[in-house]
C-alpha positions in Angstrom: 120.9 -90.4 -139.3 118.3 -88.5 -139.8 115.1 -87.6 -137.2 113.1 -90.4 -138.6 115.9 -93.3 -138.3 115.9 -92.4 -134.4 112.1 -92.5 -134.3 112.2 -95.8 -135.8 114.5 -97.2 -133.4 111.9 -96.7 -131.0 108.8 -97.3 -132.0 110.8 -100.8 -133.6 112.5 -101.2 -130.0 115.8 -101.1 -131.8 117.4 -99.6 -128.4 120.5 -101.9 -128.2 122.2 -98.6 -127.4 120.6 -98.1 -124.2 122.2 -99.6 -121.0 120.0 -101.0 -118.8 123.2 -99.9 -115.6 124.3 -97.3 -114.9 127.7 -96.0 -117.3 130.7 -97.9 -115.2 132.9 -94.8 -115.7 130.0 -92.0 -114.6 130.1 -93.2 -110.5 134.2 -93.0 -110.6 134.5 -90.0 -112.9 131.9 -87.5 -112.4 132.8 -86.7 -109.1 136.3 -85.2 -110.8 134.9 -83.2 -112.8 134.1 -80.9 -109.8 130.6 -80.0 -111.3 128.6 -77.6 -109.2 125.7 -78.7 -107.5 123.8 -75.5 -107.7 123.7 -75.7 -111.8 121.8 -78.7 -113.9 123.9 -81.6 -116.0 122.9 -81.5 -118.8 122.7 -84.8 -121.2 121.8 -84.3 -125.1 120.0 -87.0 -126.5 119.1 -88.7 -123.2 116.5 -91.7 -124.5 116.0 -92.9 -121.3 119.0 -93.4 -119.6 119.2 -94.2 -115.7 122.5 -92.9 -116.0 120.3 -89.1 -115.3 118.7 -90.9 -112.1 122.2 -91.4 -110.5 123.3 -87.7 -111.2 119.7 -86.6 -109.5 120.9 -89.2 -106.6 124.1 -87.0 -106.2 122.0 -83.9 -105.5 122.1 -82.9 -109.3 119.0 -81.2 -111.0 119.3 -82.7 -114.1 118.1 -81.2 -118.0 118.4 -84.1 -120.9 117.0 -83.4 -124.6 115.3 -86.1 -126.8 113.5 -86.6 -129.8 111.7 -89.3 -129.6 108.7 -88.9 -127.4 108.4 -92.9 -126.5 112.0 -92.8 -125.3 110.8 -89.9 -122.6 107.6 -91.5 -121.6 109.0 -94.6 -120.9 111.8 -92.8 -119.0 109.4 -91.6 -116.8 107.1 -94.7 -116.6 110.1 -97.1 -115.7 110.9 -94.5 -112.9 107.2 -94.7 -112.2 107.2 -90.9 -111.8 104.3 -88.7 -113.4 105.8 -85.8 -115.4 104.2 -81.9 -115.6 104.2 -81.3 -119.1 104.6 -78.1 -120.5 105.7 -75.9 -123.5 108.9 -74.6 -123.8 109.8 -72.9 -127.2 109.5 -75.5 -130.0 110.1 -78.1 -127.3 107.7 -80.4 -125.0 109.2 -80.3 -121.5 108.8 -83.4 -119.7 109.9 -82.5 -115.8 109.3 -84.7 -112.3 111.7 -84.7 -109.1 114.7 -82.6 -110.6 114.7 -84.3 -113.9 113.3 -82.3 -117.3 113.6 -83.4 -120.4 113.1 -81.8 -123.4 111.3 -83.5 -126.4 112.4 -82.2 -129.8 115.4 -81.5 -132.4 119.0 -80.8 -130.5 120.0 -78.6 -132.8 116.9 -76.6 -132.0 118.3 -75.6 -128.6 119.2 -72.1 -127.3 121.7 -70.4 -125.2 118.8 -69.7 -123.5 117.0 -73.5 -123.0 120.9 -74.4 -121.1 121.2 -71.3 -119.4 120.8 -73.3 -115.9 123.5 -75.9 -116.4 126.7 -75.7 -115.0 128.0 -79.1 -116.5 127.4 -81.2 -119.5 127.4 -85.3 -119.4 128.1 -87.3 -122.9 127.7 -90.8 -122.5 125.7 -91.5 -126.3 125.3 -88.4 -128.0 128.6 -88.0 -130.2 128.9 -91.6 -130.9 125.4 -91.6 -132.0 126.6 -88.8 -134.8 128.0 -89.5 -138.4 131.2 -87.9 -139.4 129.6 -85.3 -141.3 127.3 -84.3 -138.1 130.0 -84.2 -135.8 131.5 -81.0 -136.5 128.2 -79.0 -136.6 127.2 -81.3 -133.2 130.5 -80.2 -131.5 129.6 -76.3 -132.8 126.7 -76.2 -131.6 127.8 -77.7 -128.3 129.9 -74.9 -127.7 127.5 -72.1 -129.0 124.5 -73.1 -126.0 126.1 -74.2 -123.2 128.0 -71.7 -120.6 131.3 -70.8 -121.0 132.4 -72.1 -117.8 130.9 -75.7 -118.5 133.1 -78.8 -118.2 131.8 -81.9 -119.8 132.5 -85.7 -119.5 133.2 -87.6 -122.6 133.0 -91.3 -123.4 133.9 -92.7 -126.7 134.5 -95.4 -128.7 137.3 -96.3 -131.1 137.3 -99.2 -133.2 137.7 -99.8 -137.4 134.9 -98.1 -138.7 135.3 -100.5 -141.9 134.6 -103.4 -139.7 131.0 -102.3 -138.7 128.5 -99.6 -139.0 127.9 -97.8 -136.8 125.6 -96.3 -134.0 127.7 -96.2 -132.0 130.0 -94.6 -134.4 134.2 -94.6 -133.4 135.6 -91.3 -132.6 139.4 -91.3 -132.1 141.1 -89.1 -130.2 142.6 -87.1 -132.9 138.7 -86.4 -133.7 138.0 -85.2 -130.0 141.0 -82.9 -130.0 140.1 -81.4 -133.5 136.5 -80.6 -132.6 137.0 -79.3 -128.6 140.3 -78.3 -128.1 140.5 -74.8 -129.5 137.9 -74.2 -127.1 138.3 -76.4 -124.2 141.0 -78.1 -121.9 141.0 -82.0 -123.3 142.5 -84.5 -120.9 142.0 -87.8 -121.4 141.2 -89.9 -118.1 140.9 -93.6 -119.2 141.9 -95.8 -122.4 140.6 -99.0 -122.0 140.1 -101.9 -124.0 136.8 -103.8 -123.9 136.7 -106.0 -126.8 136.8 -109.6 -124.1 133.4 -107.5 -122.1 131.7 -106.9 -125.9 130.6 -110.0 -127.3 128.0 -108.1 -130.0 131.3 -106.1 -131.0 133.1 -109.6 -131.1 130.2 -111.3 -132.9 130.1 -108.5 -135.4 133.8 -109.1 -136.4 135.1 -106.3 -134.7 139.1 -107.0 -133.5 139.5 -103.5 -131.9 137.2 -101.8 -129.6 138.4 -99.4 -126.7 136.4 -96.8 -125.0 138.0 -93.8 -123.7 137.2 -91.2 -121.0 137.6 -87.4 -121.2 136.8 -84.4 -119.6 136.6 -81.1 -121.8 136.8 -78.1 -119.1 137.7 -74.4 -119.1 141.0 -73.2 -120.6 143.3 -71.4 -118.2 143.6 -67.7 -118.9 
């Protein structure tokens, strides 16, 4: 799961993880997060997700981070907008019409890069990482996001022995172990999606649930 893995996936157009439609849980659950409109939504490992466009239509500015310049270039081309490209530390910042994407390594982000963010949307980040990287990822998220940020987190649960990732299975017990010391972890949805997932069924998966969580500030 090094950078070369993701560069190769985008170069070879092996991007089955990219959704052509807005995530079905984003629209009903995002309003419940009560994310502040005067602050940006952070979208880690954003790829070319059109979820960023939906968030922008709701009045939010969006800040993504993505290691593949191909993904970022494709995003702006497909939205038919011309970005302004400028340096930002070790990143290239591509920005237009309220959406900015930092091209570079997520783990190179600092708290200063995310100082203007008020919420996080994680549909494809935690599940994109193998177990050995998820603790490092979660700790880094906690270090760089403002303390009052809330996160909408979407995960998959299935038998990892039946199929290699990504996307990887992330059990609820792991979500709580990663985040509950610092956040209020609330499970908002647990749904069986195997009947609507022929790719997983054809791969031999016998159990597939998708879960939606809110990671919110802990009550004082």
